[in-house]
N, C-alpha and C positions, 0 to 999 in steps of 0.2 A: 267120723262121719255122722253117727247117730246124734252126737252132741250138736253138730252144726244143723242138722235137720230139725231138732227140737228147738234150737234157737230161732231159726227162721220161722217155724210155725208159731212160736210165742210172740214174735214181733210183727208178724204179718198183719193182724187186725189193726194195730195202731198205725202202721205205715200206710196201709191201704185206705183206711178211713180218713186219715189226715190228708192224703193226696186227693181223695174224692171230694172231701168237704171243701177244699179250695176250689176245685173245678165247679162244684155245684153252686158255691157262693158267687163265682164269676158269671155263671149262667143266669142266676137269679138277678144279679145286678144288671146284666145286659137286658133281661126281660123288663125290669122296672124302668130302665132308661128308655126302652122302646115305648113303653106305655106313656111315660111323662112327656115324651117328645111328639107323640101322635095326638095332637089336640082335637082332631075330628072324632076321636073315640067317644066324645061326650055329646055328639050330635045324634039325635034319635033317627035311626033308619034301619032297614033290614040288613044292609051290608055291615053296619057298625055292630049290630047284634051278632052277626056271624063272626065278625072280627073278635069280639069278646069271647065267643065260644072257642075260637082258635087259640086265643091267649090262655083261656082256662085249661084247654087240653095240653098246651105247652107246659104250664105250671104243674099240672098233675103228673105229666110225664117226668119232669125233673124230680118230683117227690117220689115217684115210683122207682126211679133208678136208685135213689138214695136208699129206699127201703130194701130193695133187692140186695144191694151191696152190704148195707149195714146189718141186715138180719143174717146174711150168710156168714159175715165175719164174726158176729157175736155168737152164733149158734154152733159153727163147725170149725174144725181145724184141718188144714191140709198143707202139704208141702208145696210152697209157692214155686212158680216158674217165672221166667222173664215176662211172659205174656200177662201175668197178673199186674205188672207195672206198666205195660204198654196199653192194655185195653182201656183203662180210665182216660187216657189222653185221646184215644179214638172216639170214645163216648163223648168226651168234652167237645171235640171238633164238631161232631154231629149235632150236639145240643146247641152250640153257638150258631151253626148253620140253620138250625130249626128256628131259632129266635129271629135271626136275620131275615128269614123268609116270611115272617108274619105280615099279613096284609091281604086285602081282597084281591089284589092283582097276582098273588103268588100262591093261591090255594093248592094248585097242582104240585108246584115245586115243594111246598111245605109238606104235603102228604108223602111225596117220594122220600124226603128227608126222614120223615117219621117212620116209614117202612124200613129204611136202612137202619135207623136207630133201634127199632124193635127187633130186627133180625140180629143185630150185633149183641143186644142184651140177652136174647135167647141163647146165642152162642156162649156168652160169658157165663150165664147161669148154668148151662149144661156142663161147661168146662169145670166150674167150681164143684158142682154136685158129683161129677164123675170122679174127681180126685178125692173129694171128701168121703165118698163111699169106700174108697180103698183104705182109709185110715181107721183103725180099730177104735179110736176115741169117739167116733161118731156112730158106732154100731147101735146105740140105744135109739137112734132115730131111723137109720136106714134099714134096720131089720124089719120095719113095718111095711116097707115098699119093695117091690121087685125092681130090678134095673130097668131103666127106660129103654124102649125100643123105638124103631122108626114110626110105628103107629101112634106113639104118644106125642109125636111132633106134628102130626097132621093138622091139629088146630092152629098151631103156631105158623106152619107153612101157609095155611089158608089165610090167616090174618095178614101175613107179610105180602102175599100175592094180591089180596084184596086191596090193601092200602096202596100198593104200587100201581095196580091197574087204575084205581080211582085217581091217583095222582097224575098218571100219564094222560088219562082222558081229560081231566080238567086243565092240564097244561096246554092241550091243543084245542080245548073248547072252553074258552075263558068266560063265555056268556051263560054257562050252565049253572045258574044260581041255585036252582032246586037241587041238582045233583051235589053241589058243593055243600049246601045246608044239610042235606041228608048225611053226607060223608062226615061232616063235622060232628053231628049228633051221635052217629054210630061210634066215631072215634072216642068221644068223651065217655060214652057208655062202656066201651071196651076198656078204657083205662081205669074207670071206677071198678069194673069187674075184676081186673087184675089186682087192684089195690085190696079189694075184699078177699081175693084168693090168697094174696100174700099174708094178710092178717090171719087167715085161717091156718096156714102152715106155721105161722109164728106161734099162735095159741097152742097148736098141737105140740110144738116143740118144748114150750116152757111151762105149760100148765102142770100143776102138781098132780091132778087127776090123770092126765095123759101119761106122766112118768110112772105112776103106780100101775097103770094098765099094761105097761110094757114089761 
């Protein structure tokens, strides 16, 4: 049994990243197709500007998902479960739905999809971190941090609820251009903040100075 455990831990990063790279490539292809087929994207107007902001958020979200998965797979080792193979497909479905929802007429539906995708990725990340903490191979990293509690998830819960509420509001109030513009700007700022946060954790994990201090 220990041999099988070690084997699955050894092959998990390759299998997981190969699967996810295919899904992310399809999501990017779908996004590019959506852009090239929407000719009015190049007509100057406020709605088009909001549309590009929505596209930018979708692209950054796809990149963020890749970073979360890739950085976890490269930094940590954990014993995989069936869920590790299922979650990427669920993430892919929500990404495809997110891209399909692009457009000024679907700001509310798009935000609801984004909230579901954010909630799922939070669950995925927590699941990976919880199992990685149990493996002694990752002690060099996790001994710096105490185990997460419910209080640590309050910001994530607030983001999930905020996106969902904004999405529902815009779904039933399609003429609220100001609210939609504000929600899109906040969404982009949020994703950029998460990207920077991920970069900070990555640097802390792999920097020579950080390893010496541990």
